[in-house]
C-alpha positions, 0 to 999 in steps of 0.5 A: 439956774438949777434943777428941781427933782420931783418924785410922784407916786403911783396913785398921785399926779402932780400939777406944776405951776410956774409963776402962777401960770399952768405948765403941765402934769407929772405922772408917776416917777422922778421928774427934773425941772429946770428953773431959774432963781426968779422962777416961782414954782408951785407944785399941786399933789392930786390923789387918784384914788377917788378917780375924780379930778376935783381941782380949781384948774379943771375949767382951765384945762378943759378950755386951754389945754385939751392936749393934757385932758386927752392924755390924762383924763376921761371927760364925761359931760351932760346936757340940761336934760341928760344924766350919765352912768359912769362906770369904773371897771364895769361896775357903776361908780357915779351917776352925774346929774344934768349940766355937768362936766367931770374929769376922771383920771386915766390909768387908774381904772377903765372909765366908761359912761352911758349918757341918758336923755331923761326926757326921751327915757325917763324910766330907769330900765329894770336891770339897772335898778340893783346897781343903782340901789347900791349907789343910794341917794346919789343915784339920782333915781326916784323908786316907786313900789306899786303893791298888789291890788293897786294901780300906780299913776305916774306924773312927769313934771306934774303931767299924767304920763301912764298907769303902772301895774303892781311892781317896782319901778325907778325914774330919773329925778331930773324928769320930775316923777311922782307916783300916786298909788290908788287902791283897786279893792272894794272899800266901805265908807261910813257916815256916822251921826248924820242929822236929818229932819223928817217931814214932820219936823223930827230930827233923826240921827242916822248911820249910813254905809256904802260899798265902792270900788275905784274902776278907772283910777286915771278918771278917778284922779282927774275928776276929783281931788278926793274921790272918797270925800265926793262920795261921802257928800253925795251920800249925805245928800241922798239920805237927806232927800230920802228921809226929808220926804218922809214922816217919822211913822213912815220911817219906822213902819217901813224901815225905810232905805235910800230911794232907788231913784236917789241911789241911782243918781249917786251911782251915776254921778260916781261912775262919771268919776271912775268909781263903782258904787254898790250897796247903799244902806241906812245902818242905824236910825237914832231917835231923840231922847224924848221921842224914844220914851214916847214910842216905848210907852206907845209900844208898851200900850200896844202890847198890853192891849194885845195881851188882854185881847189874847186872854179874853179870847182864851177865856171865851174858848175855854167857856165854849168848851165847857158849854159843849161838854155839858150839852154832850152829857145832857144828851148822853147819860152814859158820859155822866156815869163815866165822869162820876167814875173818873171822880170816884177814882180820884177820891179813892186815890186819896183815902185809905179805906172806903166803906160802901153801904146802899150799894153803888148808887148809895155810894155815889149819892153820899160822895155828891152830898159830902162837903 
């Protein structure tokens, strides 16, 4: 028989195993163990810096040595629907996932634990989020940010729970959270290059635009997988119904838009999906190349005819004005004399010297006879 001396440091604990059977735990200090030559003694040094007792003997101690567990450890355990927020000296240290049993060393730090049922309280209180963010990915928290002018749809285990206002949120990952963000601002949807066949069998390409806004995000999410895609198809059908009943001439003459009755049906259908549809308009109507050339020729001919008509009207008006002037001069000789004086004035302006013979009457007679 002999004694074996074992020294244990302040940040150490020693597990003593005799002949393969657990004996005891030694705390800091010097210890003397009595043993026989045939005794097979094993000592396992455990560091307490990490606070957690992570050893293969942990399950044995929990079942067979509750006295040592009470003396050296703080036990924290969670059920299948619980998480535990473990703090060391008042600061969050670790978050335990569901169905865990963990032993923390006593004497190193004051260990406290807050156990939360994620089914009853899936949302993390806002005051705990900064500490959980510090823990990082091990926090077992799913963070969600809902921006301004948006609404957040919270789903727990793929079932809708409630609507979230703009802000920052956190949910326990064990609750299976999922947050979908819905834009509540006014938006525009454009359909480009949509081919339509008119009533007179002319193929047009049109560009369509519509304004819409999500008024009920919950209804929109539950009614359709993609409400915008649903609106896209509804606009296509509306334009087909509008232009398909009209000829090309009607389309070009009236600058036709989507029928109010058809647009009303689109708005009613979308309102049932939580969307409010505003203005619906045809932005562009694109004609085939050969039709466009023919229409250009028609327009050019129409404009040429209009120009000829205006020219004839002006010539007729000028002739009528000359006829009226002649009638006035015939009825009033004084007007003729004034006209002669005006003519003489224009002639005199273009010559250096004028010789008058036979008086004023002779001058006028000679001017009239000049070639």
